[in-house]
PADREN-497901 format. One record per residue (C-alpha): y, x, z; residue number from 0. Coordinates in steps of 0.25 Angstrom, whole numbers, padded with zeros to 4 digits, always signed. Layout:
<atoms>
<atom py="Y" px="X" pz="Z" n="NUM"/>
...
</atoms>
This chain:
<atoms>
<atom py="+0000" px="+0000" pz="+0000" n="0"/>
<atom py="+0010" px="+0011" pz="+0004" n="1"/>
<atom py="+0005" px="+0019" pz="-0008" n="2"/>
<atom py="+0009" px="+0007" pz="-0017" n="3"/>
<atom py="+0022" px="+0006" pz="-0012" n="4"/>
<atom py="+0025" px="+0020" pz="-0014" n="5"/>
<atom py="+0021" px="+0020" pz="-0028" n="6"/>
<atom py="+0029" px="+0008" pz="-0031" n="7"/>
<atom py="+0041" px="+0015" pz="-0024" n="8"/>
<atom py="+0038" px="+0027" pz="-0032" n="9"/>
<atom py="+0037" px="+0021" pz="-0045" n="10"/>
<atom py="+0051" px="+0014" pz="-0044" n="11"/>
<atom py="+0056" px="+0028" pz="-0044" n="12"/>
<atom py="+0049" px="+0032" pz="-0056" n="13"/>
<atom py="+0041" px="+0042" pz="-0046" n="14"/>
<atom py="+0025" px="+0042" pz="-0046" n="15"/>
<atom py="+0017" px="+0043" pz="-0034" n="16"/>
<atom py="+0007" px="+0054" pz="-0034" n="17"/>
<atom py="-0007" px="+0052" pz="-0031" n="18"/>
<atom py="-0010" px="+0058" pz="-0017" n="19"/>
<atom py="-0023" px="+0065" pz="-0023" n="20"/>
<atom py="-0015" px="+0073" pz="-0033" n="21"/>
<atom py="-0014" px="+0087" pz="-0030" n="22"/>
<atom py="-0003" px="+0096" pz="-0032" n="23"/>
<atom py="-0006" px="+0109" pz="-0040" n="24"/>
<atom py="-0001" px="+0121" pz="-0032" n="25"/>
<atom py="+0006" px="+0131" pz="-0042" n="26"/>
<atom py="-0001" px="+0143" pz="-0036" n="27"/>
<atom py="-0015" px="+0144" pz="-0032" n="28"/>
<atom py="-0016" px="+0146" pz="-0017" n="29"/>
<atom py="-0018" px="+0159" pz="-0011" n="30"/>
<atom py="-0033" px="+0161" pz="-0007" n="31"/>
<atom py="-0035" px="+0174" pz="+0000" n="32"/>
<atom py="-0049" px="+0176" pz="+0008" n="33"/>
<atom py="-0049" px="+0173" pz="+0022" n="34"/>
<atom py="-0055" px="+0183" pz="+0032" n="35"/>
<atom py="-0064" px="+0172" pz="+0039" n="36"/>
<atom py="-0072" px="+0169" pz="+0026" n="37"/>
<atom py="-0075" px="+0185" pz="+0025" n="38"/>
<atom py="-0085" px="+0194" pz="+0031" n="39"/>
<atom py="-0074" px="+0198" pz="+0040" n="40"/>
<atom py="-0072" px="+0184" pz="+0045" n="41"/>
<atom py="-0087" px="+0183" pz="+0049" n="42"/>
<atom py="-0086" px="+0196" pz="+0057" n="43"/>
<atom py="-0074" px="+0193" pz="+0064" n="44"/>
<atom py="-0076" px="+0181" pz="+0071" n="45"/>
<atom py="-0065" px="+0174" pz="+0081" n="46"/>
<atom py="-0053" px="+0175" pz="+0072" n="47"/>
<atom py="-0046" px="+0161" pz="+0071" n="48"/>
<atom py="-0048" px="+0154" pz="+0057" n="49"/>
<atom py="-0036" px="+0156" pz="+0047" n="50"/>
<atom py="-0031" px="+0168" pz="+0055" n="51"/>
<atom py="-0022" px="+0178" pz="+0048" n="52"/>
<atom py="-0028" px="+0190" pz="+0041" n="53"/>
<atom py="-0020" px="+0198" pz="+0052" n="54"/>
<atom py="-0027" px="+0191" pz="+0063" n="55"/>
<atom py="-0040" px="+0194" pz="+0056" n="56"/>
<atom py="-0037" px="+0209" pz="+0055" n="57"/>
<atom py="-0032" px="+0209" pz="+0070" n="58"/>
<atom py="-0044" px="+0203" pz="+0075" n="59"/>
<atom py="-0053" px="+0212" pz="+0066" n="60"/>
<atom py="-0047" px="+0224" pz="+0071" n="61"/>
<atom py="-0048" px="+0220" pz="+0086" n="62"/>
<atom py="-0063" px="+0217" pz="+0083" n="63"/>
<atom py="-0066" px="+0230" pz="+0076" n="64"/>
<atom py="-0060" px="+0238" pz="+0088" n="65"/>
<atom py="-0067" px="+0230" pz="+0099" n="66"/>
<atom py="-0080" px="+0231" pz="+0091" n="67"/>
<atom py="-0079" px="+0246" pz="+0089" n="68"/>
<atom py="-0075" px="+0248" pz="+0104" n="69"/>
<atom py="-0088" px="+0240" pz="+0107" n="70"/>
<atom py="-0097" px="+0248" pz="+0099" n="71"/>
<atom py="-0098" px="+0238" pz="+0088" n="72"/>
<atom py="-0094" px="+0248" pz="+0077" n="73"/>
<atom py="-0103" px="+0242" pz="+0066" n="74"/>
<atom py="-0097" px="+0228" pz="+0069" n="75"/>
<atom py="-0083" px="+0233" pz="+0069" n="76"/>
<atom py="-0085" px="+0241" pz="+0055" n="77"/>
<atom py="-0092" px="+0229" pz="+0049" n="78"/>
<atom py="-0079" px="+0220" pz="+0053" n="79"/>
<atom py="-0069" px="+0230" pz="+0048" n="80"/>
<atom py="-0077" px="+0232" pz="+0034" n="81"/>
<atom py="-0077" px="+0216" pz="+0034" n="82"/>
<atom py="-0061" px="+0216" pz="+0037" n="83"/>
<atom py="-0058" px="+0227" pz="+0026" n="84"/>
<atom py="-0067" px="+0220" pz="+0016" n="85"/>
<atom py="-0060" px="+0207" pz="+0018" n="86"/>
<atom py="-0046" px="+0213" pz="+0018" n="87"/>
<atom py="-0049" px="+0220" pz="+0004" n="88"/>
<atom py="-0054" px="+0207" pz="-0002" n="89"/>
<atom py="-0041" px="+0199" pz="+0004" n="90"/>
<atom py="-0032" px="+0210" pz="-0002" n="91"/>
<atom py="-0040" px="+0209" pz="-0016" n="92"/>
<atom py="-0038" px="+0194" pz="-0015" n="93"/>
<atom py="-0024" px="+0194" pz="-0011" n="94"/>
<atom py="-0020" px="+0204" pz="-0023" n="95"/>
<atom py="-0028" px="+0195" pz="-0032" n="96"/>
<atom py="-0020" px="+0182" pz="-0027" n="97"/>
<atom py="-0007" px="+0191" pz="-0029" n="98"/>
<atom py="-0011" px="+0195" pz="-0043" n="99"/>
<atom py="-0015" px="+0181" pz="-0047" n="100"/>
<atom py="-0002" px="+0175" pz="-0042" n="101"/>
<atom py="+0007" px="+0186" pz="-0047" n="102"/>
<atom py="+0001" px="+0183" pz="-0061" n="103"/>
<atom py="+0003" px="+0168" pz="-0060" n="104"/>
<atom py="+0017" px="+0170" pz="-0057" n="105"/>
<atom py="+0020" px="+0180" pz="-0068" n="106"/>
<atom py="+0026" px="+0191" pz="-0059" n="107"/>
<atom py="+0027" px="+0205" pz="-0065" n="108"/>
<atom py="+0015" px="+0213" pz="-0065" n="109"/>
<atom py="+0022" px="+0225" pz="-0062" n="110"/>
<atom py="+0027" px="+0220" pz="-0050" n="111"/>
<atom py="+0012" px="+0216" pz="-0046" n="112"/>
<atom py="+0008" px="+0230" pz="-0047" n="113"/>
<atom py="+0019" px="+0234" pz="-0038" n="114"/>
<atom py="+0015" px="+0224" pz="-0029" n="115"/>
<atom py="+0000" px="+0229" pz="-0029" n="116"/>
<atom py="+0006" px="+0243" pz="-0026" n="117"/>
<atom py="+0014" px="+0239" pz="-0014" n="118"/>
<atom py="+0008" px="+0238" pz="-0001" n="119"/>
<atom py="+0009" px="+0223" pz="+0001" n="120"/>
<atom py="-0001" px="+0212" pz="+0007" n="121"/>
<atom py="-0006" px="+0206" pz="-0005" n="122"/>
<atom py="-0009" px="+0193" pz="+0004" n="123"/>
<atom py="+0005" px="+0191" pz="+0007" n="124"/>
<atom py="+0010" px="+0194" pz="-0008" n="125"/>
<atom py="-0001" px="+0183" pz="-0012" n="126"/>
<atom py="+0005" px="+0173" pz="-0002" n="127"/>
<atom py="+0018" px="+0175" pz="-0007" n="128"/>
<atom py="+0014" px="+0173" pz="-0022" n="129"/>
<atom py="+0007" px="+0160" pz="-0019" n="130"/>
<atom py="+0020" px="+0154" pz="-0015" n="131"/>
<atom py="+0030" px="+0145" pz="-0022" n="132"/>
<atom py="+0040" px="+0157" pz="-0021" n="133"/>
<atom py="+0032" px="+0165" pz="-0029" n="134"/>
<atom py="+0034" px="+0156" pz="-0040" n="135"/>
<atom py="+0049" px="+0155" pz="-0040" n="136"/>
<atom py="+0049" px="+0171" pz="-0039" n="137"/>
<atom py="+0045" px="+0173" pz="-0053" n="138"/>
<atom py="+0059" px="+0172" pz="-0058" n="139"/>
<atom py="+0064" px="+0182" pz="-0047" n="140"/>
<atom py="+0066" px="+0196" pz="-0050" n="141"/>
<atom py="+0057" px="+0207" pz="-0048" n="142"/>
<atom py="+0064" px="+0212" pz="-0035" n="143"/>
<atom py="+0064" px="+0198" pz="-0029" n="144"/>
<atom py="+0050" px="+0196" pz="-0032" n="145"/>
<atom py="+0045" px="+0209" pz="-0026" n="146"/>
<atom py="+0053" px="+0206" pz="-0014" n="147"/>
<atom py="+0047" px="+0193" pz="-0012" n="148"/>
<atom py="+0032" px="+0197" pz="-0016" n="149"/>
<atom py="+0033" px="+0209" pz="-0006" n="150"/>
<atom py="+0041" px="+0203" pz="+0006" n="151"/>
<atom py="+0040" px="+0189" pz="+0004" n="152"/>
<atom py="+0055" px="+0187" pz="+0006" n="153"/>
<atom py="+0063" px="+0180" pz="-0003" n="154"/>
<atom py="+0072" px="+0189" pz="-0011" n="155"/>
<atom py="+0087" px="+0188" pz="-0010" n="156"/>
</atoms>
């Protein structure tokens, strides 16, 4: 009943009501990076809250490794350390892959991408910045403004 009244009100203004099941298409694909809890590192390191940040996982892991080494469980500590390094390597590769895909989709300069790769930046943070609406508006900005925004996240002045 309410939907009928709403449709009548909207059609009087030459507007059409959209169906509630109709999904809007996002302009950029969502950023999907591996999660620690889905890896071997997550199975070895129990007790970390679900959805915790990567920094929290690292902190908990280092504390556990230190405790296990001091407790004589050096094999367990080594296994956890190896699993952490393996995950972090996969995470970094996935982040750079996401950066490259989005960079190409936005038609940013290839020369700047190579410069970006050689800079010591966190690829996950760069990927997060590139998967925002501002990334689409930065296509018309100059090279210096684009570099400032991608590397620092600050809006160029």
